[in-house]
N, C-alpha and C positions, 0 to 999 in steps of 0.2 A: 302695691305693697301696703298691707295694713299696719298702722302704727297706733299705739295707745296715745291718749291725749298728751302724756308727759313726753313721749318720744317725738310726737308730731311737733309739739311746741319747741322743744329744745333743738330739733333739727331745723325747723323753720327759722328760729332766731339766729342760728349760725349760718344760714344760707343766704348769700348775697344775690343769688340767681333764682329767687323764689317768686311764685305766683300763687295766690290763694283763689280757688274756685269754689263757689257755692252753687250746687246743682239742684237746689230746691225751686219751687214755683215762686213767682213774684209775690203772691199772697203770703206765703210762708216767710219770705225774706222781709216783708214789711214788719214782722215781729222782731227783727234784729238780725244782723249779720256780723261775722268776725271782721274787724277792721281791715280795710283794703281789699276785701274779697270782690272778685268779679262774678256777677250773677249770670249763670248759664243754665237754664231750665232743661234738665235731662228729658222731661216729658215732651219737649218740642220735636223729638224724633230726628228726622233728617236735618232739620234746621240746626239742632244741637250738634250733629256730626259735622255739618258745614262750618259751624263756629269753631269746633275743635280743630278742624283741618287748617283753619286760618291762624292758629296759635303758633308761637315759636317753639319748635320741638327741642331747642337747646336749653330751655328753661326747666326748672324743677317745679312741679305742680303739687300743691297741697289741697286736696279735694275733700269737701264735706257736704253732708245733707242733714236731714233731721236726726236720723238714727244710725247712719253708716251703711245702709243697704244700697241706696241709689248711688252714693259716692263710690262704693266698691264696684258697682256696675260701670260707672263712668271711668274708673281707673282701668278696668278690663278693656273697655272700648278704646281708651287712649293707648293702651299697650298694643292693641291690634293695629292702631293707626301709626305706630312707630315712635310713640313717646317712650323714652327710656326711664323717666323719673316721674311717676305719679304716685302720690302717697295718700291713702285713705285714712280719714280720722275715725277710728273705731268709736262707736257710741254716738257719733254725730254731735250736733249742736245741743241736743237735749242733755248731754252729759258735760258740755263745755263749761268750764269755770273761769275762762278768761274774759276779756273785754268784749262788749257787744256795742255796735253802733247801728243807727237806723239809716237805710238807704235814702239818698236825696230824691225828692219828688221830681 
């Protein structure tokens, strides 16, 4: 499901069962990520699918990338894998106005 930044943030803040997924490359993530995001590069193909399959399907996933295209694809894949709640951030991190942190080395 696609959500605007405002919808994504307000739903995330009210959600005690949430997980944030950043599906960009490691290089892109080095420029900053949304706090508490788990980095899972969608370009890893089958490895990405395996990582998704290892996730808890009872959680609610808030997914983003640079512009919202890859994260929308990731949400579609998650839907096919049986995830009931995967929310795409429209506009991605390039339109993000919230906090940014840098991944630990």
